N, C-alpha and C positions, 0 to 999 in steps of 0.2 A: 862634635855633631855625631849622632848615632846613625850611621848610614849603612853599616855593614848588614847583610842578610836582608836588604831591602831590594825591591825589583829595579832593574836598570831599564833604560830606555832602548827602544830598538830603532830609533831614528839617528843612527850613528853610522857615518862612514869613515872607515879607518884608512888613511893614506899614509900612515907612518913609513910603510915600507916601500913607498912609490918615489920615483925621482921626479920633480917637477918638469924637467924635460923640455925640449921643443923649442926654447928660446922665447922671445918677447911674443906675446899674442897667442902662445900655444902652437906655433907652427911646428910640423913634424918633420925631421930631417931625412926626406926622402931622396935617394941618389939615382941618377940615370933616368933616361927617357921612359922606361918602363915604370919606375917608380913614380914620376910625374904623372903618368897616365892613370895609375891606380889612384893616386891622391885625388885627381880630377873626378874620377868615377866616385870616390867615397864622398866628396864634397857635394856633388849633384845628387846622390842618394840620400844624403842627410837632409838636403833641402825638401826632399819628398817624404821624409820621416823614415827612411830605410837606414838601418845601422849596419854599415859595412866596414867598421873599424877593424874587425878581425884580420881583414886583408893586409893591414898595415904591419905585417911581419918584418922584423928588422928595424922598425920604427919605434915609436914611443910606446905602443901597446905592449911590445915584446920587452921592452926595457923596464916597463912598470912591473909585469908579471914576474920577471927575474929578480928584480930588487925587492918586491913584496915577499917572495919566498925566502929571501936570505936574511930579513931584518928580524932580529930577536930582542925586544925590549928587555930592559932590567926588571928585577921584581918590583923595585920602587916605582919606576914608570908605569908598570902594568897596573899596580895599585891605584895610581893616580888616575889612569884610564877607567878603571872601574868605578872609582868614586864620581868622576865626571858623568859617567853613564846615569849613576844612581841620582846625582844632583839635577841632571837634565829631566829624568823622569818626575822629579818632584816639582819642577817648573811647569811640567805638562799637566800634572794634576792640579796645581794651583790655578793656572789660567783656565783650564778647562772648567772647573768649578765656577770661576767668576764669569766666564762667557755664557755658560749655562744658565746662570741665575739671571742674566740679561737677555735671555731668549736667543742666544746665538751660540755658534759652535767655533771652537778654538781649533786652528789648525797649527800644529807644532812645527818648528824649524827642524832642519837637519843639522846635526853637529859633525864637523869634519875634524878629525885628529889628523895633524901632519907634523913633518918635521923639516925645518929650514925654510922651505917655500912651497907654494902650490898654486895651481891655477884656480881662479874664481871668476865669476861674472863681473866682478869689480876690477879686474886686472890681477897681476900676480901678488899673492899675500906673502908676506915675510915675517919670520918669527920676530924680528925686531919691532914689528908693529904691535905686538901683544894680541890678545884675544880680539876678534872684530867680527861684526855682523855685515853681510852683503845683502842689501835688499833685493837686488834682482833675481838672485838665486835662492833667497830665503835660506840661507845657511850661516851657522855660526862657525868661525874657524878658530882652533885653539892648537898652538904648539905647546905641548906639555912642559917645555923647558921654562915657560914663563912663570910657572908655579915655583921654581927654585929662585927667581928674581924676587917673588913675594916674600920668601923666607928670608932672604939676605937684605932686601932694600925697601920692600913695600908694605910696612907694618908688621911683618913677622909671620905671615901665612896662617894656617889653620884651616881645617875642613870648612867651618862655615864662612870664613873670608874668601876661600877658594870658590865656595858656592855663590857668594855675592857677587864675584867676577863674572861667573856664567850667567847668573840671573840678571845682571846689568845688560849683557848682550842680548839675552831673551827678551828683555824690555824693549830693545830696539825692534825686535821682531813683532812685538805687540804693536808698537807705534807704527809699523809697516802695515799691519793688518787693519788697523783703524784709520789709516789715511793721514795720520799725523806727520809722518816724515815727508810725504809729498807736499803738505801744505807748507811745511817749513822750508823745503827746497824751493818751492815758488816764491816764497816771501824773500829768500836769500837772493834770488835772482833780480829783485827790484831795489836792492840796497847795495851800500858800499861794503868793503871788506870788514870794517870794524862792526857794521850792522849784522853782517852775515855771521861773524864770530860770536856775537851777542845771542843770535837765534840758536846757534850750535850749542852754546852753553845750556840754554833752556831745555833743549832736546836731551842733552847728556843728563841733566839734573833729573829730568823727568825718568829717565831710564834707571838712575839711582834710586828714584822714589818707588818704581815698580820692583825693583829688586828688594827694597824694604818690604813691600807688600808679600813678596815670596817669603821673606824672613818671618813675617807674622805668621804665616800659614804654617811654617816649621815650628815656631814657637807653640802654636796650638795643637800640633801633632805631637808634641813632646819629645822631638828628636835633638833639641839643643842641650848642651852642656854647660856647666859653669865656665864662663869666660869667653864663650863663643861670640856674643854680641860685641863685647870690647874689642875682640880681634878683628872683626868686621868693621867696626867703626874706626879702627886705627888704620885699617887698609884704605877706606874711604878718604880719611884725612891724607894718608901718604901720597896719593895720586891726584892732589889739587894741583891746578895749573901754577898757583902761586909757589907752592913749596917746590915742585919740579923745576920751575924756571929759577928759583933762587939757588937751587943746588947745583944746576947745570951752567948758569951764566953769572950768578952773583947779583942779579937784578930782576924785577918783576914788571911786566908790560901787561897791563890789565886789558888793552884793546886787542892783544893777541890771544887772550883766553879762548879756548874752545870746549873745555870740560867743565869749568867752574873752580872756585877756590876751595881749599881744603875745608873751610867752615861751611860752605854751600853744600859740598857733596856730603859731609857729615850730617847736616840738618836735613836734607831731603831724603837720604836713606833712613834716617831715624824716623822722620815723618811717616814714610810709608810702612816702617816696621810697627810703629805705635798705633796707627789706625787700621792697617789692613785693608785699606780701601783704596782703589786707583783713582777714585774721584777726589781724593785728597792730593793728588799728584798734579794739578794744573800749574805747572811752573811758568805758563805763559801769560797768566793773568788776564785781565780784561780790556787792557788798553792797547798796547802795541801789537798783539797778535792773539786775538780771542778765538780764531778759527780752530787751531788744533784741539783747544780746551773743550769747545763746543762739540767737535767730533767725538772726543773721548766721552762726554756725557751722553751724547746722543746714542752712541752704540752701546755702552755699558749701563746707562741709566743712572739717575742721580742718586737713587735710594737702593742701588743693588748690593749694598755692603751685607757682610754676613750678620 
């Protein structure tokens, strides 16, 4: 993927030098009666929209500042960070164009780079979780060490494959903006665990298809190189629930799937890539859950393809 010398996104929050700190729920380790009083003042002020966190010297704020200044990423990691910024910018350009043609405005997510663990509105994020999107704070979280896992275990990596993973998480952001994620959560609350898992699969496959739409725009812009698509498709196949379960436990339990089979993930990414149209990504069909699909069409328009 020809990404060098392209513009990077400005919607990036780099926490790689920060310590997650604070324990469960982000509590700050304040000691003594004076520290407790300061903490109460900060919490009350925050309720009224006043940021007094600089008062927390000796607590998490000071720890974060000290560790951030001490952290020095390797040259390889810094290149991955630069690529990620460029890839995020291409997703912003892709979805801004799609939303604009539908008469709407795209609001991009913020990308958070972190190491090990970090605080999110969805709880503590861990590097073992891989890249993920948190709907309440509209942020995509990535520990760059995941890219090493892709090279060794998940399809072999490659720039476009890395971009696919990021574009998938941005796809979840698009679902959040369109109200699809809320519809799915509502439906999940009305069914059993197996039914909730099936809805999760459909949500994930749609994000794969949205990632394919991004890939189509990259093809149109002439930034793809020979073999890029094949590497991305290998990655899509490598992270199927059936394959991961077979490798880890030796058996496959379809009712426990949450992301889809290798074949499904391959097929839906390819569908988005071939069409370049989010309208082709209605993984929910018209029977069991048509509301998210209709929300998608209603916001982006049935004929808003390029």
